[in-house]
ZAMARGU-4260 file (C-alpha; in steps of 0.2 Angstrom, whole numbers, plus 5000, padded with zeros to 4 digits):
<rodrens>
0) 5395/5082/5470 | 5404/5086/5453 | 5397/5104/5449 | 5403/5103/5431 | 5393/5087/5428
5) 5378/5095/5436 | 5379/5110/5424 | 5380/5098/5409 | 5363/5091/5415 | 5355/5108/5416
10) 5362/5115/5399 | 5357/5112/5381 | 5352/5095/5374 | 5370/5092/5369 | 5376/5094/5387
15) 5363/5082/5393 | 5368/5069/5380 | 5386/5071/5385 | 5381/5068/5403 | 5371/5053/5399
20) 5386/5046/5388 | 5397/5048/5403 | 5384/5040/5415 | 5381/5025/5403 | 5399/5022/5399
25) 5398/5029/5381 | 5382/5019/5377 | 5369/5033/5376 | 5351/5027/5377 | 5341/5029/5361
30) 5331/5046/5359 | 5314/5036/5360 | 5320/5027/5376 | 5325/5043/5384 | 5308/5051/5379
35) 5299/5036/5386 | 5309/5037/5403 | 5305/5055/5405 | 5286/5053/5402 | 5283/5036/5411
40) 5297/5034/5423 | 5287/5039/5439 | 5272/5030/5434 | 5282/5014/5429 | 5290/5014/5446
45) 5273/5017/5456 | 5263/5003/5446 | 5277/4991/5445 | 5280/4992/5464 | 5261/4989/5467
50) 5261/4974/5456 | 5276/4966/5465 | 5269/4970/5482 | 5252/4962/5477 | 5261/4946/5471
55) 5271/4945/5487 | 5255/4947/5498 | 5246/4934/5487 | 5230/4944/5484 | 5223/4957/5473
60) 5230/4974/5474 | 5219/4988/5481 | 5207/4997/5469 | 5214/5012/5462 | 5208/5030/5466
65) 5196/5038/5454 | 5209/5051/5449 | 5221/5037/5444 | 5209/5029/5432 | 5214/5039/5416
70) 5227/5030/5407 | 5230/5017/5421 | 5230/5002/5409 | 5242/5010/5397 | 5254/5014/5411
75) 5253/4996/5418 | 5257/4989/5401 | 5271/5001/5399 | 5278/4998/5416 | 5278/4979/5413
80) 5285/4981/5396 | 5301/4991/5402 | 5305/4980/5417 | 5324/4976/5417 | 5321/4958/5412
85) 5308/4962/5398 | 5321/4964/5384 | 5327/4946/5387 | 5309/4939/5388 | 5303/4948/5372
90) 5318/4940/5363 | 5314/4923/5370 | 5296/4923/5370 | 5290/4936/5358 | 5275/4947/5360
95) 5266/4932/5369 | 5276/4935/5384 | 5268/4953/5386 | 5251/4945/5389 | 5255/4934/5403
100) 5254/4946/5418 | 5237/4951/5412 | 5231/4933/5410 | 5238/4930/5428 | 5228/4945/5435
105) 5213/4939/5425 | 5214/4922/5433 | 5216/4929/5450 | 5200/4939/5448 | 5190/4923/5442
110) 5196/4913/5457 | 5182/4919/5469 | 5169/4916/5455 | 5175/4898/5452 | 5174/4895/5471
115) 5156/4900/5471 | 5152/4889/5457 | 5161/4874/5464 | 5155/4875/5482 | 5140/4887/5482
120) 5149/4899/5494 | 5166/4908/5492 | 5181/4900/5501 | 5181/4913/5515 | 5163/4911/5518
125) 5165/4892/5519 | 5178/4895/5532 | 5166/4904/5543 | 5165/4904/5558 | 5183/4908/5562
130) 5179/4912/5580 | 5164/4909/5592 | 5147/4916/5587 | 5139/4926/5600 | 5120/4926/5601
135) 5114/4940/5612 | 5098/4937/5622 | 5090/4954/5626 | 5084/4947/5643 | 5092/4940/5659
140) 5093/4921/5661 | 5077/4912/5666 | 5065/4919/5654 | 5057/4911/5638 | 5069/4919/5626
145) 5084/4913/5636 | 5077/4895/5637 | 5073/4895/5618 | 5091/4900/5613 | 5099/4887/5624
150) 5087/4874/5617 | 5094/4877/5599 | 5112/4881/5604 | 5119/4863/5603 | 5110/4858/5586
155) 5114/4875/5578 | 5133/4873/5583 | 5133/4856/5575 | 5126/4863/5559 | 5137/4878/5559
160) 5153/4869/5563 | 5158/4881/5576 | 5155/4887/5594 | 5140/4897/5599 | 5140/4908/5615
165) 5124/4914/5623 | 5126/4932/5630 | 5112/4939/5641 | 5110/4958/5640 | 5094/4964/5648
170) 5086/4981/5649 | 5076/4994/5639 | 5064/4981/5633 | 5078/4973/5622 | 5084/4989/5615
175) 5101/4989/5625 | 5105/4972/5617 | 5100/4977/5600 | 5111/4993/5601 | 5125/4983/5607
180) 5125/4970/5593 | 5121/4984/5580 | 5139/4991/5584 | 5148/4975/5583 | 5158/4970/5567
185) 5147/4964/5553 | 5156/4948/5550 | 5142/4935/5556 | 5150/4932/5573 | 5138/4943/5583
190) 5119/4940/5582 | 5104/4946/5592 | 5088/4937/5596 | 5073/4949/5592 | 5054/4949/5592
195) 5039/4958/5585 | 5044/4974/5593 | 5060/4979/5583 | 5051/4992/5572 | 5043/5000/5588
200) 5059/5005/5597 | 5059/5023/5589 | 5042/5025/5597 | 5047/5022/5615 | 5066/5027/5616
205) 5069/5045/5613 | 5088/5043/5610 | 5089/5027/5601 | 5107/5022/5597 | 5103/5013/5581
210) 5091/5014/5566 | 5078/5000/5568 | 5075/5000/5550 | 5093/4999/5543 | 5104/4993/5558
215) 5101/4974/5555 | 5099/4960/5542 | 5086/4946/5544 | 5093/4929/5547 | 5077/4919/5550
220) 5063/4914/5561 | 5067/4904/5576 | 5050/4899/5584 | 5035/4907/5592 | 5024/4904/5608
225) 5009/4912/5616 | 5007/4924/5630 | 4996/4922/5645 | 4989/4934/5658 | 4993/4927/5675
230) 4991/4933/5693 | 5000/4929/5709 | 4992/4916/5721 | 4985/4930/5732 | 4979/4941/5718
235) 4962/4949/5722 | 4953/4944/5706 | 4944/4928/5703 | 4943/4929/5684 | 4946/4941/5669
240) 4928/4949/5672 | 4934/4954/5689 | 4949/4962/5682 | 4939/4972/5669 | 4927/4978/5683
245) 4941/4983/5694 | 4950/4993/5681 | 4934/5002/5675 | 4929/5006/5693 | 4946/5014/5697
250) 4956/5018/5680 | 4974/5016/5682 | 4973/5006/5699 | 4976/4989/5691 | 4995/4987/5688
255) 5002/4973/5677 | 5020/4968/5674 | 5029/4962/5658 | 5046/4958/5652 | 5049/4976/5646
260) 5042/4990/5635 | 5035/4986/5618 | 5038/4967/5621 | 5024/4957/5613 | 5017/4954/5631
265) 5016/4973/5634 | 5008/4976/5617 | 4995/4963/5619 | 4990/4969/5637 | 4988/4987/5630
270) 4978/4979/5616 | 4967/4971/5629 | 4965/4988/5638 | 4961/4997/5621 | 4948/4984/5616
275) 4939/4985/5633 | 4940/5003/5636 | 4952/5001/5651 | 4966/5011/5659 | 4980/5000/5666
280) 4996/5004/5673 | 5012/4996/5666 | 5026/4990/5676 | 5041/4985/5665 | 5053/4972/5671
285) 5071/4968/5665 | 5064/4951/5658 | 5052/4938/5661 | 5063/4929/5674 | 5062/4944/5686
290) 5044/4946/5683 | 5040/4928/5687 | 5050/4930/5703 | 5040/4945/5709 | 5024/4936/5704
295) 5028/4921/5715 | 5033/4933/5729 | 5017/4942/5728 | 5026/4959/5725 | 5015/4962/5709
300) 4998/4954/5707 | 4996/4953/5688 | 5007/4950/5673 | 5008/4945/5655 | 5021/4932/5652
305) 5027/4919/5639 | 5018/4903/5643 | 5034/4893/5644 | 5040/4904/5658 | 5025/4901/5669
310) 5017/4884/5664 | 5025/4874/5678 | 5019/4887/5691 | 5002/4887/5684 | 5001/4868/5684
315) 5007/4868/5702 | 4994/4881/5707 | 5007/4894/5712 | 5000/4906/5699 | 4983/4910/5692
320) 4980/4909/5673 | 4966/4921/5668 | 4967/4921/5649 | 4978/4916/5634 | 4983/4930/5622
325) 4983/4920/5606 | 4971/4916/5592 | 4968/4898/5599 | 4972/4889/5615 | 4990/4883/5619
330) 4995/4865/5618 | 5006/4869/5634 | 4990/4874/5644 | 4975/4868/5635 | 4963/4872/5649
335) 4966/4891/5649 | 4954/4900/5637 | 4958/4914/5625 | 4953/4932/5628 | 4941/4930/5613
340) 4933/4915/5621 | 4930/4926/5637 | 4922/4940/5627 | 4937/4952/5628 | 4941/4953/5610
345) 4955/4947/5598 | 4970/4949/5609 | 4985/4942/5601 | 5001/4942/5611 | 5010/4928/5601
350) 5029/4930/5603 | 5039/4928/5587 | 5057/4925/5590 | 5069/4930/5576 | 5088/4930/5573
355) 5096/4946/5566 | 5114/4951/5561 | 5122/4968/5560 | 5119/4977/5543 | 5133/4974/5531
360) 5135/4956/5536 | 5140/4947/5519 | 5126/4938/5511 | 5135/4921/5510 | 5138/4922/5529
365) 5119/4926/5532 | 5115/4911/5521 | 5126/4900/5531 | 5118/4906/5547 | 5101/4903/5540
370) 5105/4886/5535 | 5112/4882/5552 | 5096/4889/5560 | 5084/4879/5549 | 5094/4864/5553
375) 5091/4867/5572 | 5073/4871/5571 | 5065/4866/5555 | 5069/4847/5555 | 5057/4835/5563
380) 5068/4832/5578 | 5070/4850/5581 | 5052/4853/5580 | 5048/4840/5592 | 5060/4845/5604
385) 5054/4863/5604 | 5036/4857/5605 | 5040/4848/5622 | 5047/4865/5628 | 5031/4874/5623
390) 5037/4882/5607 | 5031/4881/5589 | 5047/4879/5578 | 5047/4890/5563 | 5062/4892/5552
395) 5061/4900/5534 | 5071/4912/5524 | 5079/4929/5527 | 5067/4937/5514 | 5052/4930/5523
400) 5057/4937/5540 | 5061/4954/5531 | 5043/4955/5524 | 5036/4950/5541 | 5045/4964/5550
405) 5039/4977/5538 | 5020/4974/5543 | 5023/4975/5562 | 5024/4994/5563 | 5007/4998/5556
410) 4999/4984/5567 | 5006/4990/5584 | 5009/5008/5582 | 4990/5012/5585 | 4991/5002/5601
415) 5005/5012/5607 | 4996/5028/5603 | 4980/5022/5611 | 4990/5018/5627 | 4998/5036/5627
420) 5016/5029/5626 | 5028/5042/5620 | 5047/5041/5618 | 5057/5043/5634
</rodrens>
């Protein structure tokens, strides 16, 4: 390095001028230009570099940090104004040329809005799904929930324009599947089938891995069906009155099985016990499928099940039907009376199947999923198909589902408390 030249740069203004003259070949930049370079040089290089990178990537540049906000627009204008080719552009185009980059950026910002206005959804939402959509069923194969989801799988795929994969993750009365989906990317490619009991998980699971009030967004209603109290072929009770008498004679001696804790079947059986002053012993299974298997084998004598899971066995005489846990008789088993008809109170075990997405899923994606769901269940063809399978098709908006979820907790928490159920 030339030490004499370095000394000139660090001396008086005259020395710096001489050094600059030597560096520029005798053409010393103007005082105004030198001043501007001193003040704006670093900012100009930083901002200009970001603009070039953003253009190369073909997308908006990232949002600036809060501490960059002050004077940012001025620095961007100055950086653009003093690019190497700007002097030629100003001579050719005048001051109008300075506005072009700002107009370009403004146009880029308006593109998403134009896409929404043109197609109803932004382009990236219209491209959804970009991979298979996984619908997680909180119970093993063979139960009513699994049968319902597989019934709507094909028509929902056609409406969505993508593949739907059904995943079964049983256990914990459905809490395991909910926790799994709550931790998946919130991009619409992971959904969980839920029911009446979502708001009740904090009351039964001591270390719940998600917040039931904030972990999910409602997509829509799928369908509903009734629950029915059934017994094994060798069950010792002839009718519902005999069950009530046995439970009163020996509190806790009558055991019943369900698909899991806080499922609508569990809640309605405890409601039946509360209304009739009974003490029953609950045996939770990992889904309706395993419950029905044990009922058929006589390993458990009593159970509350979804009607679609046991209707064939009832018709064949392999299971006894004691009472329908619904406000009216089921079209699937019209000969089975309701609890109310038998004088046991308003026991309602109607299972409402819903579809949820992880919190943070973009609203346009939720809207597209809701449209596909309604196309699968709310059309005349969809309703008729589900009716043949024992379900009542529902459909509806995410808002309707959200409002419905809010009222489930005050309805069922008193039932849990009366049954002495505590978080474990």
